[in-house]
C-alpha positions as CSV (number, residue, x, y, z in Angstrom):
1,X,-48.0,99.3,74.0
2,X,-49.6,97.6,77.5
3,X,-51.3,94.6,77.2
4,X,-54.0,96.3,79.5
5,X,-54.0,99.4,77.3
6,X,-57.9,99.3,74.9
7,X,-57.4,98.9,71.5
8,X,-59.5,100.2,68.5
9,X,-60.4,97.8,66.1
10,X,-62.3,98.0,62.6
11,X,-64.8,95.2,61.8
12,X,-67.4,95.5,59.4
13,X,-70.1,93.9,61.7
14,X,-69.0,96.2,64.6
15,X,-67.7,99.2,63.3
16,X,-66.0,100.4,66.3
17,X,-65.1,97.8,68.8
18,X,-63.0,98.5,72.0
19,X,-61.4,95.4,73.1
20,X,-58.2,94.3,75.4
21,X,-55.1,94.1,73.1
22,X,-55.3,90.4,71.9
23,X,-52.8,88.9,68.8
24,X,-54.4,89.3,66.0
25,X,-54.2,85.4,65.0
26,X,-56.0,84.9,68.6
27,X,-59.4,87.0,67.8
28,X,-62.7,85.4,67.5
29,X,-64.4,87.9,65.2
30,X,-67.6,85.6,65.6
31,X,-67.9,86.4,69.6
32,X,-68.1,90.2,68.5
33,X,-70.2,89.8,65.9
34,X,-73.9,91.7,66.2
35,X,-76.9,89.0,66.8
36,X,-79.5,89.0,63.8
37,X,-82.5,92.1,64.6
38,X,-85.2,91.4,66.5
39,X,-88.4,92.5,64.8
40,X,-90.6,93.7,67.9
41,X,-94.1,95.2,67.8
42,X,-94.8,97.3,71.0
43,X,-96.4,94.3,72.5
44,X,-93.9,92.1,71.9
45,X,-91.6,94.4,73.9
46,X,-93.7,94.6,76.9
47,X,-95.0,91.1,76.9
48,X,-90.9,89.8,76.7
49,X,-90.5,92.7,79.9
50,X,-93.3,90.9,81.8
51,X,-92.2,87.3,81.1
52,X,-89.3,87.6,82.4
53,X,-90.3,90.2,85.4
54,X,-92.4,87.1,86.5
55,X,-89.7,84.6,86.1
56,X,-87.3,86.9,88.2
57,X,-90.1,87.3,91.0
58,X,-90.9,83.5,91.2
59,X,-86.6,83.2,91.8
60,X,-87.0,86.1,94.8
61,X,-84.9,87.9,92.3
62,X,-83.7,91.6,92.5
63,X,-86.5,93.4,93.4
64,X,-85.2,96.5,91.7
65,X,-84.8,95.0,88.5
66,X,-88.7,93.0,88.4
67,X,-90.1,97.1,89.2
68,X,-88.0,98.0,86.2
69,X,-88.9,95.6,83.8
70,X,-92.6,95.8,85.3
71,X,-93.1,99.7,85.1
72,X,-91.6,99.8,81.4
73,X,-94.1,97.3,80.2
74,X,-97.0,98.5,82.2
75,X,-96.1,102.0,80.6
76,X,-96.1,100.8,76.9
77,X,-99.3,98.7,77.7
78,X,-101.1,101.9,79.3
79,X,-99.7,103.9,76.0
80,X,-101.4,101.2,73.7
81,X,-104.3,101.3,75.9
82,X,-105.2,105.0,75.9
83,X,-104.2,105.0,71.9
84,X,-107.1,102.4,70.9
85,X,-109.3,104.6,73.5
86,X,-110.0,101.0,75.2
87,X,-112.8,100.5,77.5
88,X,-110.8,99.6,80.9
89,X,-108.8,101.4,83.9
90,X,-105.5,100.7,85.0
91,X,-104.3,101.1,88.3
92,X,-102.4,104.5,87.2
93,X,-105.6,106.3,86.0
94,X,-107.7,104.8,88.9
95,X,-111.3,107.1,88.9
96,X,-111.5,106.1,92.7
97,X,-109.1,109.1,93.0
98,X,-110.6,112.6,93.7
99,X,-109.8,114.3,90.2
100,X,-107.2,117.4,91.3
101,X,-105.7,114.4,93.4
102,X,-104.5,112.0,90.0
103,X,-101.7,113.7,89.1
104,X,-100.2,113.6,92.5
105,X,-101.3,109.6,92.6
106,X,-99.5,109.0,89.4
107,X,-96.4,110.6,90.6
108,X,-96.3,108.4,93.7
109,X,-96.6,105.5,91.8
110,X,-93.9,106.8,89.2
111,X,-91.6,108.0,91.9
112,X,-89.8,104.4,91.8
113,X,-89.6,103.7,88.6
114,X,-88.1,107.3,87.7
115,X,-85.5,107.0,90.4
116,X,-84.3,103.2,89.3
117,X,-84.0,105.2,85.6
118,X,-82.6,108.7,86.0
119,X,-80.0,110.4,87.3
120,X,-80.1,113.8,85.8
121,X,-81.5,115.5,89.0
122,X,-80.5,113.6,92.0
123,X,-77.3,111.9,91.2
124,X,-76.4,111.7,94.8
125,X,-80.2,110.8,95.9
126,X,-81.2,107.8,98.0
127,X,-85.1,105.9,97.7
128,X,-86.9,104.0,100.6
129,X,-88.1,101.7,98.0
130,X,-91.5,99.0,98.6
131,X,-91.1,96.4,96.4
132,X,-95.0,95.5,97.1
133,X,-95.4,98.2,94.6
134,X,-94.3,96.0,92.0
135,X,-97.0,93.3,92.5
136,X,-100.0,96.0,91.8
137,X,-98.3,96.8,88.8
138,X,-97.4,93.5,87.7
139,X,-101.0,92.1,88.2
140,X,-102.4,95.1,86.2
141,X,-100.2,94.9,83.6
142,X,-100.5,91.2,83.0
143,X,-104.3,91.9,83.1
144,X,-104.0,94.6,80.6
145,X,-102.1,92.8,78.4
146,X,-105.0,89.5,78.1
147,X,-107.5,92.4,77.1
148,X,-105.4,94.0,74.3
149,X,-104.3,90.8,73.1
150,X,-107.0,88.5,73.8
151,X,-104.1,86.0,74.7
152,X,-103.9,83.8,77.6
153,X,-99.7,83.5,78.1
154,X,-98.6,81.1,80.8
155,X,-96.5,82.7,82.8
156,X,-98.8,85.7,82.6
157,X,-101.4,83.5,83.8
158,X,-99.3,81.8,86.5
159,X,-98.9,85.1,88.2
160,X,-102.2,86.1,87.8
161,X,-103.3,83.0,89.9
162,X,-100.8,83.6,92.2
163,X,-101.9,87.2,93.1
164,X,-105.2,85.9,93.5
165,X,-104.6,83.1,95.6
166,X,-102.4,85.6,97.9
167,X,-104.8,88.3,97.6
168,X,-108.2,87.0,97.9
169,X,-110.3,89.4,99.3
170,X,-109.8,91.3,95.9
171,X,-111.7,88.3,94.2
172,X,-115.1,85.8,94.1
173,X,-114.4,82.6,95.9
174,X,-114.0,79.5,94.1
175,X,-112.7,76.2,94.9
176,X,-109.9,75.7,92.9
177,X,-108.4,79.0,94.2
178,X,-109.1,78.0,97.8
179,X,-107.6,74.6,97.3
180,X,-104.6,76.3,95.9
181,X,-104.2,78.8,98.9
182,X,-104.3,75.9,101.0
183,X,-101.3,74.3,99.0
184,X,-98.6,77.4,99.0
185,X,-97.7,79.7,100.8
186,X,-95.9,83.2,100.3
187,X,-92.5,81.0,101.2
188,X,-93.7,78.4,98.5
189,X,-93.3,81.2,95.8
190,X,-90.5,79.1,93.7
191,X,-92.2,75.9,94.5
192,X,-95.3,77.0,93.2
193,X,-93.5,78.1,89.6
194,X,-91.9,74.8,89.1
195,X,-95.1,73.0,89.9
196,X,-97.8,75.1,88.5
197,X,-96.1,76.6,85.4
198,X,-96.7,73.1,83.7
199,X,-100.4,72.8,84.2
200,X,-100.4,76.2,82.6
201,X,-99.3,74.8,79.3
202,X,-101.3,71.9,79.8
203,X,-104.5,72.4,81.3
204,X,-105.7,69.3,81.4
205,X,-103.0,67.5,83.0
């Protein structure tokens, strides 16, 4: 057997593990032990995805990953909202869209996330992605999480404030937001994250 050939090993914590051939006395079984299970609700999952997406966003990380996480959380929250018959509207269900155009509108919003997740119909396909779409879904998902849970999560609050100072035309003016708008421009995204996140944990500071 060549040292580069994979070998099938049996282990009670990992029934079938494909590892490169390693001398038995050199194997560190702790390395391949399965971690403890996470017991998660749908809201837990959505929150983890949103907080990760927000962190990646402020660090100018990969826009495809940000969008994939955002869309996954968005759809979970939208399904929960619909199941509970909550009295608020999310962007994918915008009432301003003509009824006969709503399906086409949702398909347009879903196009990027579906392209990123699937390759069964278009394995050789290409896609022109506009990352700004993620901003729209991310703000909507952050606000939906707050409405569904009544919680104010620091990372989500941080992003909602950032969206507000970058898009003031959608909100009523306030002195605090005006001051932040003067202090942080688009290029200051990471600086804003580092300076303002502690304040969301300790609002009095």
